[in-house]
N, C-alpha and C positions, 0 to 999 in steps of 0.2 A: 211576219217575222221581223221585218225592218222596224216595226213599232217597238220592239224590245231592245233595239240597239240604242246606246246613248248618243246624244248629239256630240260630235267630236270636240266642240268647244267646251263641253262639260268634263272632259277627261283630264286626269292629272297631267300636268306639263303639256297641255294642249298647244301652247305657243311653239313648242318644238316641232310640231307637225302642222304648219299652216296650210290651209287650202289655197287654191289658186287666187281667189278674190282677195283673201287676206294678204297673201304674198304680194299681189299687185299693189294693194294699198300701202304696204310697207315700202315698196320700191318707189312710190310716189311721195312718201311722207317727207316732211322737212324736220322731223324730230331729231334730237341728238343721236339716236341710234343709227340714223342714216349715215353719219360720218364713220361709224365703226363697221358698217355693213360690208360684207364681202360675199358676192353672189357668184356661184360657180356651177356650171354644168359638168357633171362627172361622167366620164365614159372610158371605154377601153379601146384605144386605137380609132376613135371616132372624131378626131379633130375636124376632118372634112365635113362631116355631118353638122357639127357645131357651127362651122363657118356658114353653112347653108341656111341655118335658122336657129336662133337661140333667144332666150328671154332677154329683154332689153338690158344692156349693161353687164350681162353675164360673161365671165371669163371661163376658160376651159381648164379642167384638171383631168389628167389621165391616171387611171388606177395603177398603172405601172410605176408611177412616181412614188407610190405609197406601199406597194406590195412587190415581193420578188419571188421568182420561181425557185424551186420547183413546186412548192406547196402554196405559194402566194401568201406568205406570211408578211407581217409588217417589216418594212426596211429597218435597218439599224437606227437607233435614236438620233444619232448625229445627222443622218440623211433625212429623217423625218423633220427635224428642226430646221435644217437648211431649206427644205421644200416649203414648209409653212412660211418661214421668213421671206423667201423669194417671192411668194405670192401675196405678201402684205398681211399675213395673219399673225397676230399676237394674242396673248392670253385674254385681252379685253375686246377682241373682235367679236362681231356677230356674224357667224358663218352660216349662210343659207345655201344649201346644196340641193340639186335636183339632177335627174338624169332621164334619158330616153327610156332606160331600164332603171327603175328606182333602186334595184339591188346594188348597182354600182355606187350610187350616192350613199346608200346605207352602209356599204362596206367602208367607204372612205370616212364617213361621219364619225365612226368610233375612234379614229385616230386623233383628230383634234381634241376630242374629249379626253382621251388618254394623255395627250400632251398637256392639257390644262386649259384649253379654250373654254370659257365659262358659258358661252351662248352658241350652241350649234343647233341648227334647225334643218329639217328635211321638208321639201315641198311635197305635200301629200298627193300622191299619184304622179308626181314628176311631170315631165313635158307633156305626156298625153292628157293629164288633167288640165294643164294650162291651155292647151289647144281646145279641149272640150268646152272650156269656159269662154271660147272665142276671144281670147286675149292676143294682142299683137306680138309678133316675133320680129327681131332684128336679124340682119345677116352681116357677114363680114367680120373682120378682126375688131377687137376692142383693146384699147391700151391697157397694159397690165396695171394692177394696183402698185403703188410705191412699195418697194421692198422694205421690210422692217430690219433694223440693225440688232434688235434685242427682243426676246419673247416677253420679258417683263414679269416673269414669275418663274419659280423653280420648274425645271423640265426633266422628266415628265412629272406633272403634278398629280396624276392619277394612275400610277403604274399598276395598281390592282385591277384596273379595268380590263387588262389583257393578261393572259397567262400563256407561257410557252408549252411546247409538247412535254418537256420533262416534268413541269409542274402539273400538267394535266394527268400524266401517268401516275405521279405521286398521289394525286387526289383519288384516283381510281383504286389505289392500293388500300 
């Protein structure tokens, strides 16, 4: 059965889902992309776990900074913009996200795309894949990325990427 599956590198937009070895090479590269790269572990209340071991250079993002109860929908646009800018993310950043649970990273990944970040990537398999590839982890705090003062593009640039409950109900009608 696995012979029928395509090589992930052959899939459309494969660079948005790099494997552990590809991500490690990206983190070591000296190419101009490296200057725009923003690497984050995404979790929910797991800052202490991040401190105990994370990808080298990774900063921490909590899902609660992007979603709000009771339904865990996107925070208001002004709050989303403030969070992105505070973490050094602008429209031309390359944002590489991973998580101990890849679902947390996937939930957050849609929001920079909605905002207008042109290059958002998810580490295929998250932290478990990184560890399975026997790649090194760092521990302890990492200095934050310098905050951005402007997003550099209209915000949100892709509002059609998300719809609210009223719009979803209208579509069902």
